[in-house]
Residue frames as qw, qx, qy, qz and C-alpha x, y, z in Angstrom:
[[0.808, -0.472, -0.154, -0.317, 75.31, 109.73, 94.36],
 [0.090, -0.667, 0.690, -0.265, 77.63, 109.02, 97.30],
 [0.825, -0.017, -0.561, -0.066, 78.53, 105.41, 98.15],
 [0.485, 0.003, -0.627, 0.610, 79.96, 106.22, 101.60],
 [0.438, -0.804, -0.228, -0.331, 78.51, 107.51, 104.91],
 [0.217, 0.433, -0.560, 0.672, 80.47, 109.16, 107.75],
 [0.728, -0.559, -0.237, -0.317, 79.48, 107.61, 111.12],
 [0.053, -0.527, 0.725, -0.439, 80.79, 106.95, 114.55],
 [0.810, -0.182, -0.514, -0.217, 80.26, 103.39, 115.89],
 [0.222, -0.528, 0.600, -0.559, 80.37, 102.79, 119.58],
 [0.822, -0.128, -0.534, -0.154, 80.36, 99.24, 121.16],
 [0.727, -0.645, 0.181, -0.150, 80.80, 97.93, 124.64],
 [0.025, -0.671, 0.740, 0.029, 84.32, 96.82, 125.47],
 [0.620, -0.096, 0.753, -0.199, 82.84, 93.32, 125.87],
 [0.739, 0.555, 0.370, -0.094, 81.73, 93.32, 122.23],
 [0.078, 0.814, -0.375, -0.437, 84.95, 94.62, 120.72],
 [0.272, -0.220, 0.873, 0.341, 86.22, 91.33, 119.26],
 [0.441, 0.489, 0.749, -0.075, 82.67, 90.75, 117.85],
 [0.296, 0.883, 0.047, -0.360, 82.50, 94.09, 116.22],
 [0.082, -0.658, 0.626, 0.411, 86.03, 93.58, 114.72],
 [0.380, 0.033, 0.906, 0.182, 84.96, 90.14, 113.41],
 [0.410, 0.705, 0.538, -0.214, 81.81, 91.64, 111.88],
 [0.375, 0.919, -0.076, -0.095, 83.93, 94.17, 109.98],
 [0.874, -0.194, 0.217, 0.390, 87.09, 92.17, 109.16],
 [0.589, 0.545, 0.167, 0.574, 88.27, 94.73, 106.65],
 [0.146, -0.909, 0.020, -0.391, 88.59, 97.38, 109.32],
 [0.780, -0.161, -0.344, 0.496, 91.78, 96.21, 111.09],
 [0.328, 0.078, -0.266, 0.903, 92.76, 98.87, 113.73],
 [0.362, -0.475, -0.212, -0.774, 89.18, 99.96, 114.27],
 [0.743, -0.569, -0.242, -0.256, 87.47, 99.75, 117.67],
 [0.721, -0.042, -0.399, 0.565, 90.68, 100.42, 119.53],
 [0.025, 0.413, -0.205, 0.887, 89.93, 103.95, 120.77],
 [0.370, -0.356, -0.810, 0.284, 88.75, 103.55, 124.31],
 [0.265, -0.492, -0.079, -0.825, 86.01, 105.50, 126.16],
 [0.321, -0.348, -0.787, 0.395, 84.55, 105.54, 129.71],
 [0.169, -0.876, -0.449, -0.039, 82.00, 107.69, 131.64],
 [0.346, -0.896, 0.027, 0.279, 84.86, 109.82, 133.20],
 [0.467, 0.826, -0.307, 0.073, 87.50, 109.62, 130.49],
 [0.161, -0.635, 0.739, -0.159, 89.72, 107.32, 132.64],
 [0.510, 0.108, -0.846, -0.108, 90.45, 103.64, 132.64],
 [0.380, 0.010, 0.861, 0.338, 89.00, 101.16, 132.74],
 [0.268, 0.092, -0.443, -0.850, 87.19, 101.54, 129.48],
 [0.544, 0.250, 0.683, -0.419, 83.59, 100.50, 129.18],
 [0.693, 0.653, 0.272, -0.138, 83.33, 101.04, 125.43],
 [0.410, -0.243, 0.495, 0.727, 85.48, 101.40, 122.24],
 [0.463, 0.759, 0.299, -0.346, 84.67, 103.41, 119.20],
 [0.481, -0.052, 0.506, 0.714, 85.69, 104.14, 115.67],
 [0.319, 0.768, 0.206, -0.516, 84.81, 106.86, 113.20],
 [0.248, -0.302, 0.637, 0.664, 85.14, 107.00, 109.52],
 [0.576, 0.331, -0.289, -0.689, 83.62, 106.84, 106.05],
 [0.504, -0.008, 0.857, -0.104, 81.85, 103.57, 105.55],
 [0.162, -0.021, -0.735, -0.658, 80.69, 101.93, 102.34],
 [0.580, -0.131, 0.048, -0.802, 76.90, 102.08, 102.36],
 [0.812, -0.072, -0.538, -0.213, 76.48, 98.24, 102.12],
 [0.470, 0.070, -0.689, 0.547, 78.87, 97.90, 105.14],
 [0.136, -0.097, 0.412, -0.896, 77.00, 100.52, 107.30],
 [0.711, -0.103, -0.242, -0.652, 73.59, 99.07, 106.26],
 [0.757, -0.059, -0.649, 0.055, 74.73, 95.59, 107.39],
 [0.242, 0.121, -0.615, 0.741, 76.08, 97.03, 110.65],
 [0.395, -0.087, 0.206, -0.891, 72.85, 98.88, 111.38],
 [0.754, 0.034, -0.103, -0.647, 70.37, 96.15, 110.24],
 [0.885, 0.123, -0.416, -0.167, 71.99, 92.74, 110.23],
 [0.379, 0.286, -0.758, 0.447, 74.25, 92.21, 113.19],
 [0.639, -0.529, -0.542, -0.138, 73.28, 90.99, 116.69],
 [0.528, -0.222, -0.430, 0.698, 75.72, 92.67, 118.99],
 [0.112, -0.908, -0.324, 0.240, 74.64, 95.89, 120.81],
 [0.487, 0.034, 0.175, 0.855, 76.06, 99.02, 119.11],
 [0.076, 0.826, 0.284, -0.481, 75.42, 102.64, 118.62],
 [0.509, 0.253, 0.416, 0.710, 75.77, 104.24, 115.16],
 [0.010, 0.841, 0.244, -0.482, 75.72, 108.02, 114.99],
 [0.625, 0.519, 0.323, 0.486, 75.93, 109.60, 111.57],
 [0.075, 0.986, -0.016, 0.149, 77.98, 112.74, 110.99],
 [0.598, 0.535, -0.358, 0.478, 81.43, 114.08, 111.69],
 [0.212, -0.690, 0.367, -0.587, 81.32, 114.92, 115.37],
 [0.667, -0.049, -0.733, 0.127, 82.62, 111.85, 117.24],
 [0.125, 0.101, -0.600, 0.784, 82.92, 113.80, 120.50],
 [0.518, -0.047, 0.119, -0.846, 79.24, 114.71, 120.46],
 [0.785, -0.027, -0.557, -0.269, 78.40, 111.02, 119.56],
 [0.488, -0.027, -0.763, 0.423, 80.24, 109.94, 122.70],
 [0.160, -0.044, 0.423, -0.891, 78.70, 112.67, 124.93],
 [0.632, -0.118, -0.227, -0.731, 75.28, 111.45, 123.79],
 [0.841, -0.142, -0.520, -0.045, 76.00, 108.12, 125.37],
 [0.570, -0.807, 0.082, -0.126, 77.55, 109.69, 128.43],
 [0.902, -0.124, 0.102, 0.401, 81.07, 108.79, 127.45],
 [0.024, 0.922, -0.342, -0.181, 84.51, 110.56, 127.05],
 [0.804, 0.452, -0.344, 0.174, 87.54, 109.32, 125.11],
 [0.758, -0.589, 0.104, 0.261, 90.35, 108.04, 127.26],
 [0.429, 0.827, -0.299, 0.209, 93.54, 109.95, 126.63],
 [0.887, -0.225, -0.124, 0.384, 96.76, 108.23, 127.72],
 [0.141, -0.954, 0.250, 0.090, 99.40, 110.38, 129.21],
 [0.788, 0.451, -0.296, 0.298, 102.70, 109.97, 127.72],
 [0.703, -0.624, 0.012, 0.341, 105.63, 109.47, 130.24],
 [0.683, -0.070, 0.162, 0.709, 108.72, 111.46, 130.10]]
């Protein structure tokens, strides 16, 4: 029996700090930015990974900030379902 679940979690940029505080053991999460057209400014941040089932259960059922949790391994499809694209930064030089 698996104890982890693969999911993409999307939150509004305004809720980034709240999401990070709710999941304090996930430093570095919720840093990938997204917007409707894939350009700044970001409207959302997201993270994808394997989550311990008690953590994903708490995230889905026990928090109060708006979030979208989409199960599975296709983060791009998860973003598209919300009308979002990942913001890709151009490297200079």
